[in-house]
DRENDO-1510 file (C-alpha; in Angstrom, 1 decimal, always signed):
<recs>
REC; n; res; u; v; w
REC; 1; MET; +80.1; +120.5; +88.2 .
REC; 2; THR; +81.6; +117.3; +89.7 .
REC; 3; LYS; +79.8; +114.0; +88.9 .
REC; 4; ILE; +79.8; +110.9; +91.1 .
REC; 5; LEU; +79.8; +107.6; +89.4 .
REC; 6; THR; +79.7; +104.0; +90.6 .
REC; 7; ASP; +80.6; +100.8; +88.6 .
REC; 8; THR; +76.9; +100.0; +88.4 .
REC; 9; ASP; +76.3; +103.5; +87.0 .
REC; 10; TRP; +79.1; +103.0; +84.4 .
REC; 11; GLN; +77.7; +99.7; +83.2 .
REC; 12; GLU; +74.2; +101.2; +82.9 .
REC; 13; LEU; +75.4; +104.3; +81.0 .
REC; 14; LYS; +77.5; +102.1; +78.7 .
REC; 15; ALA; +74.5; +99.9; +77.8 .
REC; 16; GLU; +72.3; +103.0; +77.2 .
REC; 17; SER; +75.0; +104.6; +75.1 .
REC; 18; GLN; +75.1; +101.4; +72.9 .
REC; 19; GLN; +71.4; +101.5; +72.5 .
REC; 20; LYS; +71.4; +105.1; +71.4 .
REC; 21; GLY; +74.2; +104.4; +68.9 .
REC; 22; ILE; +76.8; +106.8; +70.3 .
REC; 23; LEU; +79.0; +103.9; +71.5 .
REC; 24; SER; +80.1; +101.0; +69.3 .
REC; 25; ILE; +81.7; +97.8; +70.3 .
REC; 26; GLN; +83.2; +95.6; +67.6 .
REC; 27; THR; +85.0; +92.3; +67.9 .
REC; 28; LYS; +87.1; +91.0; +65.1 .
REC; 29; GLY; +89.3; +87.9; +65.8 .
REC; 30; VAL; +91.3; +88.5; +68.9 .
REC; 31; GLU; +90.7; +92.3; +68.9 .
REC; 32; THR; +87.8; +94.2; +70.5 .
REC; 33; ILE; +87.4; +97.9; +69.8 .
REC; 34; ARG; +85.1; +100.2; +71.8 .
REC; 35; GLN; +84.8; +103.8; +70.7 .
REC; 36; GLY; +82.4; +106.7; +70.9 .
REC; 37; LYS; +80.8; +108.3; +73.9 .
REC; 38; ILE; +79.6; +107.1; +77.3 .
REC; 39; LEU; +76.4; +109.2; +77.8 .
REC; 40; ASP; +77.1; +112.4; +79.8 .
REC; 41; VAL; +80.5; +111.1; +81.0 .
REC; 42; CYS; +83.3; +110.8; +78.5 .
REC; 43; HIS; +84.7; +110.2; +75.0 .
REC; 44; ILE; +86.4; +106.8; +74.9 .
REC; 45; ARG; +88.4; +104.6; +72.6 .
REC; 46; ASP; +89.6; +101.2; +73.8 .
REC; 47; CYS; +91.4; +98.4; +71.9 .
REC; 48; TRP; +91.7; +95.1; +73.7 .
REC; 49; THR; +93.8; +92.4; +72.1 .
REC; 50; LYS; +94.2; +88.9; +73.4 .
REC; 51; LEU; +97.8; +87.7; +73.1 .
REC; 52; ARG; +99.2; +84.5; +74.4 .
REC; 53; SER; +97.5; +82.5; +77.1 .
REC; 54; GLY; +97.2; +84.6; +80.3 .
REC; 55; LEU; +98.2; +87.9; +78.6 .
REC; 56; SER; +96.2; +90.6; +76.9 .
REC; 57; ILE; +96.9; +94.3; +76.1 .
REC; 58; LEU; +94.6; +97.4; +76.2 .
REC; 59; ILE; +95.3; +100.7; +74.5 .
REC; 60; ASN; +93.0; +103.1; +76.3 .
REC; 61; GLN; +92.0; +106.7; +75.6 .
REC; 62; LEU; +89.6; +108.8; +77.7 .
REC; 63; GLU; +88.4; +112.4; +77.9 .
REC; 64; PHE; +85.8; +113.3; +80.5 .
REC; 65; THR; +83.2; +115.9; +79.9 .
REC; 66; ASP; +82.9; +116.9; +83.6 .
REC; 67; ASP; +85.1; +116.6; +86.7 .
REC; 68; LEU; +84.3; +113.0; +88.0 .
REC; 69; VAL; +84.6; +111.0; +91.2 .
REC; 70; TRP; +84.4; +107.3; +90.2 .
REC; 71; MET; +83.9; +104.9; +93.1 .
REC; 72; ARG; +85.0; +101.4; +91.9 .
REC; 73; ASP; +84.5; +98.1; +93.6 .
REC; 74; SER; +84.2; +95.5; +90.8 .
REC; 75; PHE; +87.7; +94.1; +90.2 .
REC; 76; ASP; +88.8; +90.7; +89.0 .
REC; 77; GLU; +90.6; +88.9; +91.9 .
REC; 78; SER; +93.0; +87.2; +89.6 .
REC; 79; GLN; +94.0; +90.3; +87.7 .
REC; 80; PHE; +97.6; +91.4; +87.8 .
REC; 81; GLY; +98.4; +94.4; +85.7 .
REC; 82; LEU; +101.2; +96.7; +84.4 .
REC; 83; SER; +99.8; +100.1; +83.4 .
REC; 84; PHE; +101.9; +102.7; +81.5 .
REC; 85; PHE; +100.7; +106.3; +81.4 .
REC; 86; LEU; +101.2; +108.1; +78.1 .
REC; 87; SER; +99.2; +111.3; +78.7 .
REC; 88; GLY; +96.9; +112.8; +81.4 .
REC; 89; LYS; +96.8; +112.5; +85.1 .
REC; 90; VAL; +94.4; +110.9; +87.5 .
REC; 91; ARG; +94.4; +110.7; +91.3 .
REC; 92; ILE; +93.4; +107.4; +92.9 .
REC; 93; GLU; +92.9; +106.2; +96.5 .
REC; 94; ARG; +93.0; +102.4; +97.0 .
REC; 95; HIS; +91.2; +102.0; +100.3 .
REC; 96; GLY; +93.1; +100.1; +102.8 .
REC; 97; LEU; +96.2; +99.8; +100.5 .
REC; 98; THR; +97.4; +103.3; +99.6 .
REC; 99; ASP; +96.8; +107.0; +100.2 .
REC; 100; GLU; +95.8; +109.1; +97.2 .
REC; 101; THR; +98.5; +108.7; +94.5 .
REC; 102; ASP; +98.9; +110.6; +91.2 .
REC; 103; GLU; +99.2; +108.5; +88.1 .
REC; 104; SER; +100.5; +110.6; +85.2 .
REC; 105; VAL; +102.5; +110.6; +82.1 .
REC; 106; GLY; +106.0; +109.1; +82.5 .
REC; 107; ARG; +105.0; +106.7; +85.3 .
REC; 108; TYR; +103.8; +103.1; +85.4 .
REC; 109; TYR; +102.5; +100.9; +88.1 .
REC; 110; SER; +102.2; +97.2; +88.8 .
REC; 111; GLU; +99.2; +96.0; +90.9 .
REC; 112; CYS; +96.9; +93.3; +92.1 .
REC; 113; ASN; +93.5; +94.6; +93.1 .
REC; 114; CYS; +92.1; +91.6; +95.0 .
REC; 115; ASP; +88.8; +93.4; +95.6 .
REC; 116; ILE; +90.4; +96.6; +96.9 .
REC; 117; LYS; +87.9; +99.4; +96.5 .
REC; 118; GLU; +89.1; +102.5; +94.7 .
REC; 119; THR; +88.0; +106.1; +94.4 .
REC; 120; GLU; +89.3; +107.9; +91.3 .
REC; 121; TYR; +89.3; +111.6; +90.7 .
REC; 122; TRP; +89.3; +112.8; +87.1 .
REC; 123; LYS; +89.4; +116.3; +85.6 .
REC; 124; ALA; +87.2; +117.4; +82.7 .
REC; 125; GLY; +89.0; +117.9; +79.4 .
REC; 126; GLU; +92.1; +116.0; +80.4 .
REC; 127; LYS; +93.2; +113.7; +77.6 .
REC; 128; TYR; +94.2; +110.5; +79.3 .
REC; 129; SER; +95.8; +107.5; +77.5 .
REC; 130; ARG; +97.7; +104.4; +78.7 .
REC; 131; ILE; +98.8; +101.0; +77.7 .
REC; 132; TYR; +97.7; +98.3; +80.1 .
REC; 133; LEU; +98.9; +94.7; +80.2 .
REC; 134; LYS; +96.6; +92.2; +82.0 .
REC; 135; ILE; +98.5; +89.2; +83.3 .
REC; 136; GLU; +97.0; +86.0; +84.6 .
REC; 137; PRO; +100.0; +84.4; +86.4 .
REC; 138; GLN; +98.8; +80.8; +86.5 .
REC; 139; GLU; +98.5; +80.7; +82.8 .
REC; 140; PHE; +101.2; +83.1; +81.7 .
REC; 141; PHE; +104.0; +81.5; +83.8 .
REC; 142; SER; +102.9; +77.9; +83.5 .
REC; 143; SER; +106.0; +76.9; +81.5 .
REC; 144; PHE; +108.5; +78.5; +83.8 .
REC; 145; GLY; +110.8; +76.3; +85.9 .
REC; 146; ASP; +111.6; +76.9; +89.6 .
REC; 147; GLU; +114.8; +78.8; +88.8 .
REC; 148; ASP; +113.1; +81.0; +86.3 .
REC; 149; LEU; +110.4; +81.9; +88.8 .
REC; 150; GLU; +113.0; +83.2; +91.2 .
REC; 151; GLN; +113.6; +86.1; +88.8 .
REC; 152; ILE; +110.1; +87.5; +88.8 .
REC; 153; PRO; +108.7; +89.8; +91.6 .
REC; 154; ILE; +107.3; +88.0; +94.7 .
REC; 155; SER; +104.0; +89.8; +94.1 .
REC; 156; LEU; +103.6; +87.7; +91.0 .
REC; 157; ARG; +105.3; +84.6; +92.4 .
REC; 158; GLN; +102.9; +84.2; +95.3 .
REC; 159; ALA; +100.0; +83.6; +92.8 .
REC; 160; LEU; +101.9; +80.6; +91.5 .
REC; 161; MET; +102.7; +79.0; +94.9 .
REC; 162; GLY; +99.2; +78.5; +96.1 .
REC; 163; ASP; +99.5; +81.3; +98.7 .
REC; 164; LYS; +96.6; +83.6; +99.4 .
REC; 165; LEU; +96.8; +86.5; +97.1 .
REC; 166; GLN; +97.7; +89.8; +98.7 .
REC; 167; PRO; +96.8; +93.1; +97.1 .
REC; 168; TYR; +99.8; +95.3; +96.2 .
REC; 169; TYR; +100.6; +98.5; +94.3 .
REC; 170; GLN; +104.0; +99.7; +93.2 .
REC; 171; GLN; +104.7; +102.7; +91.0 .
REC; 172; GLY; +107.8; +103.4; +89.0 .
REC; 173; GLU; +109.1; +105.6; +86.2 .
REC; 174; ILE; +109.0; +104.6; +82.6 .
REC; 175; THR; +112.5; +104.0; +81.4 .
REC; 176; GLN; +113.8; +105.0; +78.0 .
REC; 177; GLU; +113.9; +101.4; +77.0 .
REC; 178; MET; +110.2; +101.1; +78.0 .
REC; 179; TRP; +109.3; +104.3; +76.0 .
REC; 180; VAL; +110.8; +102.8; +72.8 .
REC; 181; VAL; +108.7; +99.6; +73.2 .
REC; 182; LEU; +105.6; +101.6; +74.0 .
REC; 183; SER; +106.1; +103.8; +70.9 .
REC; 184; HIS; +106.4; +100.6; +68.8 .
REC; 185; ILE; +103.1; +99.3; +70.2 .
REC; 186; LEU; +101.4; +102.6; +69.2 .
REC; 187; GLN; +102.9; +102.5; +65.7 .
REC; 188; CYS; +102.3; +98.7; +65.1 .
REC; 189; PRO; +102.6; +98.2; +61.3 .
REC; 190; HIS; +100.6; +95.0; +61.1 .
REC; 191; GLN; +97.0; +93.7; +61.1 .
REC; 192; GLY; +95.3; +90.5; +62.0 .
REC; 193; TYR; +97.5; +87.7; +63.5 .
REC; 194; LEU; +100.7; +89.4; +62.5 .
REC; 195; LYS; +99.6; +92.3; +64.7 .
REC; 196; GLN; +98.8; +89.8; +67.5 .
REC; 197; MET; +102.3; +88.3; +67.3 .
REC; 198; TYR; +103.9; +91.7; +67.1 .
REC; 199; LEU; +102.1; +93.1; +70.1 .
REC; 200; GLU; +102.8; +89.9; +72.1 .
REC; 201; SER; +106.5; +90.3; +71.6 .
REC; 202; LYS; +106.4; +93.9; +72.7 .
REC; 203; ALA; +104.2; +93.1; +75.8 .
REC; 204; VAL; +106.6; +90.3; +76.8 .
REC; 205; GLU; +109.5; +92.8; +76.4 .
REC; 206; LEU; +107.8; +95.3; +78.7 .
REC; 207; ILE; +107.3; +92.5; +81.3 .
REC; 208; THR; +111.0; +91.6; +81.0 .
REC; 209; LEU; +112.0; +95.2; +81.5 .
REC; 210; HIS; +109.8; +95.4; +84.6 .
REC; 211; CYS; +111.3; +92.2; +86.1 .
REC; 212; GLN; +114.8; +93.5; +85.3 .
REC; 213; GLN; +114.0; +96.6; +87.3 .
REC; 214; PHE; +112.8; +94.3; +90.2 .
REC; 215; GLN; +116.2; +92.4; +90.1 .
REC; 216; GLU; +118.3; +95.6; +89.9 .
REC; 217; GLN; +116.5; +97.2; +92.7 .
REC; 218; ASN; +116.9; +94.2; +95.0 .
REC; 219; ILE; +120.6; +94.0; +94.2 .
REC; 220; SER; +121.1; +97.7; +94.8 .
REC; 221; ASN; +119.2; +97.6; +98.1 .
REC; 222; TYR; +121.2; +94.6; +99.2 .
REC; 223; ARG; +124.6; +96.0; +98.4 .
REC; 224; SER; +124.3; +99.6; +99.5 .
REC; 225; PRO; +121.7; +100.1; +102.2 .
REC; 226; PRO; +121.3; +103.8; +103.1 .
REC; 227; ARG; +123.0; +104.8; +106.3 .
REC; 228; ASP; +120.5; +107.5; +107.1 .
REC; 229; LEU; +117.2; +106.5; +105.7 .
REC; 230; SER; +115.4; +109.6; +106.9 .
REC; 231; ASP; +117.7; +111.9; +104.9 .
REC; 232; VAL; +117.6; +109.6; +101.8 .
REC; 233; GLU; +113.8; +109.6; +101.9 .
REC; 234; LYS; +113.9; +113.4; +102.0 .
REC; 235; ILE; +116.2; +113.5; +98.9 .
REC; 236; TYR; +113.8; +111.3; +97.0 .
REC; 237; GLN; +110.9; +113.5; +98.2 .
REC; 238; ALA; +112.8; +116.5; +96.8 .
REC; 239; LYS; +113.2; +114.8; +93.5 .
REC; 240; GLU; +109.4; +114.0; +93.3 .
REC; 241; ILE; +108.6; +117.6; +94.1 .
REC; 242; LEU; +110.8; +118.8; +91.2 .
REC; 243; LEU; +109.3; +116.3; +88.8 .
REC; 244; ASP; +105.7; +117.1; +89.8 .
REC; 245; ASN; +106.4; +120.8; +89.2 .
REC; 246; LEU; +108.2; +120.8; +85.8 .
REC; 247; GLU; +106.6; +124.0; +84.7 .
REC; 248; ASN; +107.2; +126.0; +87.9 .
REC; 249; PRO; +109.7; +124.2; +90.1 .
REC; 250; PRO; +110.5; +125.7; +93.6 .
REC; 251; SER; +113.9; +127.4; +94.3 .
REC; 252; LEU; +116.6; +125.4; +96.0 .
REC; 253; MET; +115.9; +127.1; +99.3 .
REC; 254; GLU; +112.2; +126.5; +99.0 .
REC; 255; LEU; +112.7; +122.9; +98.0 .
REC; 256; ALA; +115.0; +122.4; +101.1 .
REC; 257; ARG; +112.4; +123.9; +103.3 .
REC; 258; GLN; +109.6; +121.7; +101.9 .
REC; 259; VAL; +111.5; +118.5; +102.6 .
REC; 260; GLY; +113.0; +119.6; +106.0 .
REC; 261; LEU; +116.7; +119.8; +105.1 .
REC; 262; ASN; +119.1; +122.7; +104.9 .
REC; 263; ASP; +120.2; +123.7; +101.4 .
REC; 264; PHE; +123.7; +122.4; +101.9 .
REC; 265; LYS; +122.5; +118.9; +103.0 .
REC; 266; LEU; +120.0; +118.9; +100.1 .
REC; 267; LYS; +122.7; +119.9; +97.5 .
REC; 268; ARG; +125.2; +117.4; +98.8 .
REC; 269; GLY; +122.7; +114.6; +99.3 .
REC; 270; PHE; +121.1; +115.0; +95.9 .
REC; 271; ARG; +124.5; +114.7; +94.3 .
REC; 272; GLN; +125.4; +111.6; +96.3 .
REC; 273; VAL; +122.1; +109.9; +95.5 .
REC; 274; PHE; +121.6; +110.9; +91.9 .
REC; 275; GLY; +125.2; +111.8; +90.8 .
REC; 276; THR; +124.3; +115.4; +89.8 .
REC; 277; SER; +122.8; +118.6; +91.1 .
REC; 278; ALA; +119.1; +118.9; +91.6 .
REC; 279; PHE; +118.5; +121.3; +88.8 .
REC; 280; LYS; +120.8; +119.5; +86.3 .
REC; 281; TYR; +118.7; +116.4; +87.1 .
REC; 282; LEU; +115.6; +118.5; +86.4 .
REC; 283; HIS; +117.0; +119.9; +83.2 .
REC; 284; ASP; +117.9; +116.4; +81.9 .
REC; 285; TYR; +114.6; +115.0; +83.0 .
REC; 286; ARG; +112.7; +117.7; +81.1 .
REC; 287; LEU; +114.6; +116.9; +77.9 .
REC; 288; GLU; +114.0; +113.1; +78.3 .
REC; 289; LYS; +110.3; +113.8; +78.9 .
REC; 290; ALA; +110.2; +116.1; +75.9 .
REC; 291; LYS; +111.7; +113.3; +73.8 .
REC; 292; GLN; +109.0; +110.9; +75.0 .
REC; 293; LEU; +106.2; +113.3; +74.2 .
REC; 294; LEU; +107.6; +114.0; +70.7 .
REC; 295; VAL; +107.7; +110.2; +70.1 .
REC; 296; LEU; +103.9; +110.0; +71.0 .
REC; 297; GLY; +103.2; +112.8; +68.4 .
REC; 298; GLU; +100.2; +114.2; +70.2 .
REC; 299; MET; +101.7; +117.7; +70.6 .
REC; 300; ASN; +103.7; +120.1; +68.5 .
REC; 301; VAL; +107.2; +121.3; +69.5 .
REC; 302; GLU; +105.9; +124.5; +71.2 .
REC; 303; GLU; +103.3; +122.6; +73.3 .
REC; 304; VAL; +106.0; +120.0; +74.3 .
REC; 305; ALA; +108.4; +122.7; +75.3 .
REC; 306; PHE; +105.7; +124.4; +77.5 .
REC; 307; ARG; +104.6; +121.1; +79.0 .
REC; 308; VAL; +108.1; +120.2; +80.3 .
REC; 309; GLY; +108.8; +123.7; +81.6 .
REC; 310; PHE; +110.7; +125.6; +78.9 .
REC; 311; ASP; +109.5; +129.2; +78.4 .
REC; 312; SER; +111.7; +129.8; +75.4 .
REC; 313; ARG; +111.2; +127.6; +72.3 .
REC; 314; SER; +114.6; +128.6; +70.9 .
REC; 315; TYR; +116.3; +127.7; +74.2 .
REC; 316; PHE; +114.4; +124.4; +74.3 .
REC; 317; ALA; +115.5; +123.6; +70.7 .
REC; 318; SER; +119.1; +124.5; +71.5 .
REC; 319; ALA; +119.2; +122.3; +74.7 .
REC; 320; PHE; +117.5; +119.4; +72.9 .
REC; 321; ARG; +120.0; +119.5; +70.1 .
REC; 322; LYS; +122.9; +119.7; +72.5 .
REC; 323; LYS; +121.7; +116.6; +74.4 .
REC; 324; PHE; +120.4; +114.5; +71.5 .
REC; 325; GLY; +122.1; +115.8; +68.4 .
REC; 326; LEU; +118.9; +116.6; +66.6 .
REC; 327; ASN; +116.4; +119.4; +66.6 .
REC; 328; PRO; +113.0; +118.6; +68.2 .
REC; 329; LYS; +111.2; +118.6; +64.8 .
REC; 330; GLN; +113.8; +116.2; +63.4 .
REC; 331; TYR; +113.5; +113.7; +66.3 .
REC; 332; PHE; +110.2; +112.1; +65.5 .
REC; 333; GLN; +111.2; +111.6; +61.9 .
REC; 334; TYR; +114.5; +110.0; +63.1 .
REC; 335; GLN; +112.5; +107.6; +65.3 .
REC; 336; LYS; +110.4; +106.5; +62.4 .
REC; 337; ASN; +113.1; +106.3; +59.8 .
REC; 338; PRO; +116.7; +106.8; +61.1 .
REC; 339; SER; +118.1; +106.9; +57.6 .
REC; 340; SER; +115.9; +110.0; +56.7 .
REC; 341; VAL; +117.8; +112.3; +59.2 .
REC; 342; GLN; +121.5; +112.6; +59.4 .
REC; 343; LYS; +122.5; +113.0; +63.0 .
REC; 344; LYS; +125.0; +115.7; +63.6 .
REC; 345; SER; +127.8; +115.3; +66.0 .
REC; 346; VAL; +127.8; +117.7; +69.0 .
</recs>
């Protein structure tokens, strides 16, 4: 059964759940933890931590008990955010801004809601987790000079120039550097104000990596504009189809048909854009995704292999070892303590 929920419903159910003792909210210093169950809706665990002025971080975990359509219309006009998806998948439509978009593991988005209404589609039993950075630009960037501000995305800069805020939404892939920082956040070894300082440094590092992507994308777009945008868009569309179907990707002929190219154009174009063949790109992506999932530690090796599209556990282990020099089981130990595992040369 699919449930329909509004923001008002959510607030009422949250209050009722607290009254019944199935949801607890505790604040200690700069940290607020909410955990338990929202009555007839979901299991939840949130940890909000206030960092420096204008910056806070949320580690968010949800699992819904039924399929849910959540109609949301209560957003903070000044809220800018970076949201990094660690597990699960949700489909969201931002009315008047985007069509329906899938937000899932391995992707992140930057946004400013500005009273944009959303409709979110959640699946029962899907374990969803993310790390969210809330940025209040006027406070966070108050010490930046004019030259420094030139290096941040215009979507953030406009909030500092007195212009009318414009809603925006931009999605990207979590880079390997970002995954390392995210894993450090999840495995924070400190408590109290040491934890606050540690998380602040990691949050700032994520913002830096996001701004770096913004700069590199602008330089790349300036230096090498595509000569045939239509074909380039189709190549990127083909890549998205592959990455959205890790467990059962289409054949090259079927992929070409789906994006409206012949197989020769697809093979040649994919190599020109990404520097490798379509299925070598997919193979490497699967292994990178597997490495990220192993760092999170929420699935065993067999589950990770299946999630990224490897039917044979032994082939997965062989391919993983060939690319990274470690067996999958060794990899998580190596991340936590590099000296505990001797990396073999390939």
